[in-house]
C-alpha positions in Angstrom: -41.4 44.6 25.3 -39.8 45.6 28.6 -36.4 44.2 29.3 -34.7 44.4 32.7 -31.0 43.7 32.8 -29.6 42.7 36.2 -26.0 43.1 37.2 -24.1 43.7 40.5 -22.9 47.2 39.3 -22.8 49.5 36.3 -19.1 50.2 36.5 -15.9 48.7 37.8 -15.0 45.6 35.8 -15.5 43.7 32.6 -19.1 42.4 33.2 -20.4 45.9 34.2 -18.9 47.5 31.1 -20.3 44.8 28.8 -23.7 45.0 30.5 -24.0 48.8 30.2 -22.8 48.6 26.6 -25.6 46.1 25.8 -28.1 48.4 27.6 -27.1 51.3 25.5 -27.1 49.2 22.3 -30.6 48.0 23.0 -31.8 51.5 23.7 -30.4 52.7 20.3 -32.6 50.0 18.7 -35.7 51.4 20.4 -35.9 48.6 23.1 -37.4 49.6 26.4 -34.4 48.3 28.4 -33.4 49.2 32.0 -30.6 48.0 34.2 -31.1 47.0 37.9 -27.9 47.0 40.0 -26.9 46.8 43.6 -24.8 49.9 43.5 -25.4 52.6 40.9 -22.1 54.3 40.1 -22.8 56.2 36.9 -25.3 58.9 35.9 -27.0 56.6 33.2 -30.7 57.4 33.5 -31.5 53.8 32.5 -29.8 52.4 35.6 -31.5 51.9 38.9 -29.7 50.9 42.1 -31.2 48.7 44.8 -29.0 50.2 47.5 -30.4 53.8 47.4 -30.1 55.2 50.9 -27.9 54.8 54.0 -29.7 51.8 55.4 -30.0 49.8 52.2 -26.3 50.5 51.4 -25.4 49.4 54.9 -27.4 46.2 54.4 -25.7 45.6 51.1 -22.3 46.1 52.7 -23.2 43.6 55.5 -24.4 41.1 53.0 -21.1 41.4 51.0 -19.1 40.8 54.2 -21.3 37.9 55.2 -20.7 36.3 51.9 -16.9 37.0 51.8 -15.6 36.8 55.4 -16.4 33.1 56.1 -14.8 32.1 52.8 -11.7 34.2 53.7 -11.4 32.9 57.2 -12.2 29.2 56.7 -11.9 28.2 53.1 -9.6 30.2 50.8 -6.3 28.5 50.0 -4.4 31.8 50.0 -4.9 35.4 49.2 -4.4 34.9 45.4 -7.8 33.1 45.2 -9.7 35.5 47.4 -12.1 36.7 44.6 -11.7 33.6 42.4 -14.6 31.8 44.2 -18.0 33.1 45.1 -20.3 31.1 47.5 -23.4 33.2 46.8 -24.8 32.2 50.1 -25.9 35.7 51.0 -27.7 38.3 48.9 -30.7 40.6 48.5 -34.2 39.7 47.3 -35.2 41.8 44.3 -38.5 40.1 43.3 -40.5 43.0 44.5 -38.5 45.7 42.7 -40.7 47.5 40.2 -38.2 46.8 37.3 -38.5 43.1 38.1 -42.3 43.0 38.5 -43.0 45.0 35.3 -40.4 43.3 33.1 -41.5 41.1 30.2 -38.0 39.5 30.1 -35.4 39.4 32.9 -31.8 39.4 31.6 -29.4 38.2 34.3 -25.7 39.0 34.0 -22.9 38.9 36.7 -24.6 39.1 40.1 -21.9 38.0 42.6 -20.1 40.0 45.4 -23.1 39.7 47.7 -25.8 41.0 45.3 -27.9 37.9 44.6 -27.6 34.5 46.4 -28.6 31.3 44.8 -31.8 31.5 46.8 -32.4 35.0 45.4 -31.8 33.7 41.9 -34.2 30.8 42.6 -36.8 33.4 43.5 -36.4 35.1 40.2 -36.8 31.8 38.3 -39.9 31.0 40.3 -41.6 34.1 39.0 -42.1 32.3 35.7 -40.9 35.2 33.6 -38.7 34.5 30.5 -35.1 34.7 31.5 -32.0 35.3 29.4 -28.9 34.5 31.4 -25.6 35.8 30.1 -22.5 34.1 31.4 -19.4 36.3 31.8 -17.3 33.5 33.3 -17.8 29.9 34.4 -19.4 30.6 37.8 -22.9 29.7 36.7 -22.1 26.1 36.1 -19.4 25.4 38.7 -19.6 24.9 42.5 -18.2 28.4 43.0 -15.1 29.2 41.0 -15.2 31.8 38.3 -12.6 30.0 36.1 -11.7 26.4 36.6 -8.1 26.4 35.3 -7.4 22.7 34.5 -10.1 21.3 36.9 -13.0 19.6 35.1 -15.1 18.6 38.1 -17.9 20.7 36.8 -18.4 18.1 34.0 -19.7 15.8 36.7 -20.3 17.2 40.2 -18.0 19.7 42.0 -16.0 18.8 45.0 -12.3 18.6 45.9 -11.9 22.2 44.7 -8.3 23.3 44.1 -9.0 26.8 45.4 -9.9 25.6 48.9 -7.6 24.8 51.8 -10.2 22.4 53.1 -10.9 20.7 49.8 -12.8 17.4 50.0 -15.7 15.5 48.4 -18.2 17.5 50.5 -16.5 20.9 50.5 -18.3 24.2 49.8 -17.8 23.7 46.1 -19.9 20.5 46.3 -22.6 22.1 48.4 -22.6 25.1 46.0 -23.0 22.8 43.1 -25.9 21.1 44.8 -27.6 24.5 45.4 -27.3 25.4 41.8 -28.7 22.0 40.7 -31.7 22.6 42.9 -32.0 26.2 41.5 -32.0 25.1 37.9 -34.3 22.2 38.5 -37.3 24.6 38.4 -36.0 26.6 35.4 -38.3 26.2 32.4 -38.3 29.4 30.2 -34.5 30.1 30.5 -32.0 30.7 27.7 -28.3 30.9 28.5 -26.0 33.1 26.4 -22.2 33.2 26.6 -20.0 35.9 25.2 -17.7 33.5 23.3 -18.1 30.3 21.4 -15.4 28.8 23.7 -17.5 29.4 26.9 -20.6 28.1 25.1 -18.8 24.9 24.3 -17.6 24.5 27.9 -21.1 25.3 29.4 -22.8 22.7 27.1 -20.5 20.0 28.5 -21.2 21.0 32.2 -23.4 18.8 34.3 -25.5 21.8 35.3 -26.3 23.3 31.9 -26.0 20.4 29.5 -29.8 20.2 29.2 -30.4 23.9 28.6 -30.2 25.9 25.4 -26.8 27.7 25.3 -25.7 30.0 22.5 -23.0 32.5 22.0 -23.5 36.2 21.4 -20.5 38.5 21.8 -20.5 41.8 23.8 -21.1 45.0 21.8 -18.9 48.1 21.6 -19.5 51.6 20.5 -17.3 51.9 17.5 -17.7 55.7 17.3 -16.1 56.2 20.7 -13.6 53.4 20.3 -12.1 54.4 17.0 -8.6 55.2 15.8 -7.3 58.5 17.2 -4.4 60.5 16.0 -1.3 58.7 17.3 1.0 61.6 17.5 -1.5 63.9 19.1 -2.5 61.2 21.6 1.2 60.6 22.5 1.7 64.3 23.0 -1.3 64.5 25.3 -0.3 61.5 27.4 3.4 62.4 27.5 4.6 59.4 25.5 7.8 59.3 23.4 6.6 60.0 19.8 9.5 58.0 18.3 9.3 54.9 20.5 7.7 51.5 19.7 4.9 51.2 22.3 3.7 48.0 23.9 0.5 48.4 25.8 -0.7 46.2 28.7 -3.9 46.9 30.6 -6.4 45.2 32.9 -9.0 46.2 35.6 -6.5 44.7 38.0 -3.0 44.1 36.5 -2.1 41.8 39.4 -4.9 39.3 38.5 -2.9 36.1 37.9 -5.4 35.2 35.1 -4.0 38.2 33.1 -0.6 36.5 32.8 1.6 39.4 34.0 4.5 36.9 34.8 4.5 35.8 31.1 4.5 39.4 30.0 7.6 40.1 32.1 9.4 37.1 30.8 8.5 38.0 27.2 9.8 41.6 27.7 13.1 40.2 29.1 13.4 38.0 26.0 12.7 41.0 23.7 15.4 43.0 25.5 17.9 40.2 25.3 17.4 38.5 22.0 15.8 40.9 19.5 17.2 43.7 17.4 16.1 47.3 17.8 14.8 46.6 21.3 16.3 49.9 22.4 13.4 51.7 20.8 10.7 49.8 22.8 8.8 51.4 25.6 5.8 50.1 27.7 2.5 51.6 28.8 0.6 50.0 31.6 -2.9 51.0 32.8 -5.2 49.6 35.4 -5.4 49.1 39.2 -2.0 48.2 40.6 -1.4 47.6 44.3 1.5 45.1 44.2 3.4 45.0 40.9 6.7 46.8 40.9 7.1 48.4 37.4 10.8 48.7 37.9 10.9 45.0 37.0 10.1 45.9 33.4 13.3 46.0 31.4 12.1 49.0 29.3 11.0 52.5 30.1 7.5 52.3 31.6 4.6 54.8 31.6 2.1 53.8 34.3 -1.5 55.0 34.3 -4.1 54.0 36.9 -7.7 53.1 36.0 -8.9 55.1 32.9 -12.6 55.6 33.4 -13.4 58.0 30.5 -13.9 56.0 27.4 -12.7 58.7 25.0 -9.4 58.8 26.9 -9.1 55.1 26.9 -9.5 55.2 23.1 -6.6 57.6 23.0 -4.4 55.3 25.0 -5.1 52.3 22.7 -4.5 54.5 19.7 -1.1 55.7 20.8 0.2 52.1 21.1 1.7 50.0 18.4 0.6 46.7 19.9 -1.5 45.5 22.9 0.0 42.4 24.6 -2.5 40.6 26.8 -1.2 37.2 27.9 -4.4 36.0 29.6 -4.4 32.5 30.9 -8.2 32.3 31.1 -10.4 34.8 29.5 -13.9 34.8 27.9 -14.1 37.7 25.5 -12.0 40.4 27.0 -13.2 44.0 26.5 -9.5 45.1 26.4 -8.9 43.2 23.2 -12.1 44.4 21.6 -11.4 48.0 22.5 -7.8 47.9 21.2 -8.8 46.4 17.9 -11.6 48.9 17.5 -9.0 51.6 17.8 -6.9 49.9 15.1 -4.3 48.4 17.5 -3.4 44.8 16.8 -3.2 42.4 19.7 -0.8 39.6 20.8 -2.3 37.0 23.1 -2.2 33.3 24.0 -4.2 30.9 21.9 -6.7 30.2 24.6 -10.3 30.8 25.7 -12.3 33.2 23.5 -9.2 35.0 22.2 -8.9 32.9 18.9 -12.4 34.1 18.1 -11.3 37.7 18.2 -7.7 37.6 16.8 -7.0 36.3 13.3 -3.4 35.2 13.5 -1.0 37.5 11.6 -3.9 39.4 10.1 -5.0 41.6 12.9 -2.8 40.2 15.7 -0.7 37.3 16.8 -1.8 34.1 18.6 1.1 32.7 20.7 1.3 29.1 21.9 -0.3 28.9 25.4 2.1 29.9 28.2 5.0 30.4 25.7 6.8 33.6 26.6 9.1 33.0 23.7 6.2 33.2 21.2 4.7 36.1 23.0 8.0 38.0 22.5 8.2 36.8 18.9 4.6 38.0 18.2 5.2 41.4 19.9 8.4 42.0 17.8 6.7 40.9 14.6 3.8 43.4 15.1 6.0 46.2 16.3 8.1 46.0 13.1 5.5 44.6 10.6 6.0 45.9 7.1 2.2 45.7 6.7 1.4 47.5 9.9 -1.2 49.8 8.3 -3.1 46.8 6.8 -3.1 45.0 10.2 -4.5 48.1 11.9 -7.2 48.4 9.4 -8.0 44.7 9.6 -8.2 44.9 13.4 -10.7 47.7 13.2 -12.7 45.9 10.5 -13.0 42.8 12.6 -14.7 44.7 15.3 -17.0 46.5 12.9 -18.1 43.2 11.4 -18.5 41.2 14.6 -19.2 43.5 17.6 -21.1 46.6 16.5 -24.0 47.8 18.7 -26.6 47.2 16.0 -25.4 43.7 15.3 -25.3 42.5 18.9 -28.6 44.2 19.9 -30.4 42.5 17.0 -29.1 39.1 18.1 -30.4 39.6 21.6 -33.7 40.9 20.4 -34.2 37.7 18.6 -33.6 35.8 21.8 -36.1 37.9 23.7 -38.7 37.4 21.1 -38.2 33.7 20.9 -38.8 33.3 24.7 -41.9 35.5 24.6 -43.3 33.5 21.8 -42.9 30.1 23.5 
């Protein structure tokens, strides 16, 4: 059984990380799995890049710009939504790639940013091979947005998109929805998978996917790499106060409004103003940051950029007392899974796939959606919990029980076999 996973890249965001982790998990179970990407960024021998030389890389860059620039110039409402919508009107055909031709099953993941257009995806469907399609956000069943916020147009037929300055009944979200409807019309042997029960439930209600099989299988994680590290030693290595209570916040892009930074700041202000012992609190932030002024944080801040070495990332999670991630829309964030695997409890809003990961007051704290007051209350409760050791153990155990490599690989292998036996 030859499986070819397909994703835009093998590094640089949540979907690439999840996809590569699944690739490795399948390999550990003896599955002949390979990953086909547009740009190969790691030295993983199981990953093959489509853009291999100067000319193919130039073509890929032109395709990306052709997909992005018209949206930026003529459609985006403002800069904050620049990468919240993908038209998928430009891409690269991969039907003649050896990994596609030789595969028994094609496993599509996140293919935006100019890698595969809807026409390219339609070509893959037309091959007639069994396809597993993992959804990392809502794009696959909307007219173009990756998360819909409060909009429910995807339940019917997209149009009047709130992300567009030229929104209307026949805007590009409507034409994008029609292209996807035509693409799925020829899909026979396709099984959709979401990373969370929440996203599966939403996908099943969508007009585009309501007649397809949709099931939830979470992302895997290597629990040997992401495991509790010595807190004191980790703090010493990273120059963190060994006596402080450490709140951790991290994201691929800390300025992404979906990650709720504004609510984190408000919660920290509340902690500083209203809670006892706040003088012992310090904050660690990691991830790409081009705009956020850390001086706005009312506590001492340690700022790290992107941490690409997984072993180092495990140290950063382990040195913290709590991770606070006030995401407004999230599927099954790797950050939460990684923190919990390292025994660090998490405070988050009760939204999206987060309630599936966090058991309230057992391995973390679920705050009321968009309530900075409850976010502050949860952070304080976990920072000074009398059962802190038990909560850390519970966080780790949740990951071992739910997201281990073997567990997730076995679930996907069952999906592959079911499609091949049809």
